[in-house]
LOVODO-245249 format. One record per residue (C-alpha): residue number from 1; residue in three letters; x, y, z. Coordinates in steps of 0.05 Angstrom, whole numbers, always signed. Layout:
<nodes>
- NUM,ALA,X,Y,Z
...
</nodes>
This chain:
<nodes>
- 1,MET,-132,-218,+24
- 2,THR,-101,-284,+11
- 3,GLN,-33,-299,+47
- 4,ASN,+15,-357,+53
- 5,GLN,+18,-347,+139
- 6,ASP,+78,-399,+135
- 7,ASN,+120,-348,+90
- 8,PRO,+144,-285,+121
- 9,VAL,+180,-269,+62
- 10,ASN,+113,-262,+16
- 11,ASP,+89,-213,+81
- 12,ALA,+150,-169,+74
- 13,GLN,+139,-167,-1
- 14,ILE,+77,-130,+8
- 15,LEU,+99,-84,+50
- 16,LEU,+158,-67,+4
- 17,ASP,+107,-68,-51
- 18,LEU,+67,-9,-19
- 19,THR,+129,+37,-19
- 20,ALA,+143,+25,-103
- 21,THR,+74,+12,-134
- 22,ILE,+50,+75,-168
- 23,MET,-26,+88,-170
- 24,PRO,-45,+72,-240
- 25,PHE,-113,+115,-248
- 26,GLY,-155,+164,-216
- 27,LYS,-153,+229,-174
- 28,TYR,-79,+206,-150
- 29,LYS,-54,+170,-212
- 30,GLY,+20,+175,-212
- 31,ARG,+27,+174,-136
- 32,LEU,+59,+121,-99
- 33,LEU,+2,+73,-58
- 34,CYS,+45,+86,+13
- 35,ASP,+27,+160,-3
- 36,LEU,-50,+160,-18
- 37,PRO,-88,+195,+34
- 38,VAL,-131,+162,+73
- 39,SER,-193,+193,+53
- 40,TYR,-184,+163,-15
- 41,LEU,-177,+94,+12
- 42,GLU,-238,+107,+55
- 43,TRP,-273,+119,-2
- 44,PHE,-253,+56,-34
- 45,ASN,-272,+20,+26
- 46,ARG,-338,+49,+19
- 47,LYS,-346,+36,-54
- 48,GLY,-310,-27,-61
- 49,PHE,-234,-35,-83
- 50,PRO,-216,-58,-154
- 51,PRO,-209,-130,-159
- 52,GLY,-137,-163,-165
- 53,LYS,-71,-149,-134
- 54,LEU,-83,-71,-138
- 55,GLY,-150,-81,-95
- 56,ASN,-110,-116,-46
- 57,GLN,-59,-70,-42
- 58,LEU,-107,-15,-38
- 59,SER,-144,-49,+18
- 60,THR,-82,-66,+59
- 61,MET,-61,+13,+62
- 62,TYR,-128,+20,+83
- 63,GLU,-122,-25,+140
- 64,ILE,-43,+8,+154
- 65,LYS,-71,+79,+152
- 66,SER,-138,+72,+196
- 67,ASN,-100,+30,+250
- 68,GLY,-45,+80,+252
- 69,LEU,+14,+38,+228
- 70,GLU,+54,+74,+171
- 71,TYR,+111,+75,+207
- 72,LEU,+115,-2,+190
- 73,LEU,+131,+26,+119
- 74,LYS,+179,+84,+132
- 75,PRO,+236,+38,+133
- 76,LEU,+224,+9,+71
- 77,ARG,+214,+76,+31
- 78,LYS,+276,+91,-6
- 79,HIS,+299,+158,-46
- 80,LYS,+311,+155,-117
- 81,ASP,+380,+142,-104
- 82,GLY,+365,+74,-66
- 83,LYS,+383,+106,+2
- 84,ALA,+333,+98,+59
- 85,LEU,+297,+155,+81
</nodes>
């Protein structure tokens, strides 16, 4: 994944996007990327992530979940009314 190491705002936006982006296809279509099961992300890791931004997001989510870092996303998640979980 290509990132600008000099701009932490970009890194924060990547994490925010993981809590707001909906899986557009497949078995878990309609689910937030941050809510995808690790087994599904492991399958993508074996078979290959899709190209582009979605692939980068899924790869990032795989790394987060496989390393037990989901707690990083918890403060970023929002209720539908805009309040933090």
